[in-house]
C-alpha positions, 0 to 999 in steps of 0.5 A: 168372860168380858169385861164390864167396861167393853159391854157398852155399846147401845147403853144409853148414858146421861145427858142423852149419849148413846153409846154406838160404836167400839174403837180397838186400839190401832198398832201404833197406839200405846196406853188404854190398856186399863180403859175401852174406848168408844164412839158416843152420839147424842141427840143433836147428831154431835160424835164423841170419843169415850174412854170407860174405865176397865177395873177387870184387869186390875184383878189378874195383877199381883197386888189388885187392890193397890191396882184399883186405887192407882185407877181411880186416882188416876180416874179423879186427876184426869177428871179434874186435869180436864175440867181445869183445862175448858177453854183451851182452843188447841187442848181437847176439851172434856165434855163429860164424866160419869157412871153407868150400871151395865149387866155382866154376862152374869146379869149382874150389876157392875158400874162403870165410869167414863169420861167423854171427850171431844172427837178428833175426826181427822185421827192423830197426827201420824194417821192424817200424815199415812192417810194424806201421802203429801209432805205438805211443809206447810200443815206440819207447820201449822199443826205445830203452831198449834201444839206450841199453842196447845202446850203454853195454854196448859204451862199457863195454869201449872200443867205439863203435858209429859207424854207429847208424842205423835198419837197424842196429836189429834187433827180436827176438820183436818186443818186443826191440831189439838193435844189429846190425852192428859192422862200422864199430865203432871198439875203442880201442886197436885199428887198424880198417881203417877207421880213418882215415874221417874218417866210419866210419859211413852219411855219411846220418846223421854228426853235423854235425862230421864232415860238415865234416871236423873231426876231433876227436883225442880218442877220446871227442869223436870216436867216443863224441861220435858215439855219443850224436848218433845215438843221439839221432838214432834218437829224431827217427827214430823219432817223425818219421819224419826224419833229423835230419842232414838236418833241419839241413843242410836249414835251413843257407843252401846256401853254409854246407853242408859241400858249399860250406863252406871255413872252419873248423867253429868258424866256421860252428859258430853257423849249424849251431847256429841251424839245428840249434835249428829242426830241433827246432822242426820235431821239436816240431811233429811230437811236438804232433802225434801225442805232445804228452805227450812233446815236453818229455822228447824235445826235451831229450833231441836237444838234449843228445845230438845238440849241434852241437859234440860237447865239449857232448854228454851229460847237463848234470849229467856235465859236471864234473871227474871225471865222465864227460860221456859216460856213458850211464847217465843216459839208460838210466834217463831211458829205462826212466822214459818207457816206465814212464810211457808205459805207465801212460798207455796203461794209463789211457786 
């Protein structure tokens, strides 16, 4: 039997939105298990992305009441975070939210809650890079500059993204990148349904300390430190098409990997750091082949942002009394400078 959330095609919503197309999840995309995705159009012809909450799948879980409660809390949390982020030009904007009544296959009225967000006409960065087939260094640096700016905007209102990965960086009009999917975000002082998860975002991209169940009580270290790592990991994806966490774990002896290690993180940290340095060597080799002019600055950025010890992440100049070691100000500036230098270099070719 079809779920109510899967029956929205052709439905007219409040404020003139009409559901025109159902979106299937692509193979590389994760998340959205408890939702259905659509394209909607308003009376002015503007297209947007709709995420409809699918309660039906909760009923097949071992504890339906608990899952239903978590879904509702998650919906409210994401809606509140999106409202908090209005006006941020590097974060996907929430355009509307509401509820609609649809009839199921037995002609019974069912309520479906939804969120409507900006639609990325270029898809996510992974899709865009696959389509473009170009190793466009200036474009990649500009996208990273936009991502760093978006994270800075979130951090300025005490929100950490926690799930920054290629499929959550969305492309608009080919030149603008924005952060999407705030469903796993952390808002300081606000309790989210996923607050107790050791890894709120995608485990494949998680920083090493979380892979080893090393959860720090300090919000800045745990949440902002995670975002910095994910930003650095995104650099590796753009320029080497690799997952930094996977690279690090691959360089470790199997007995020292998270699924085997039984000790404390501080005990395995020296070995993780050694694996991290070897991963950087691999990344450096890729840079030498594709973008040698960027090897030194990008390796420096990844080393600072992704240090296996979250207490050592961030610009070294900010690790001093009274400073914010997780500040992204310097990184936004550094990415901007790299963009300008690379654009100038390309023009002179």
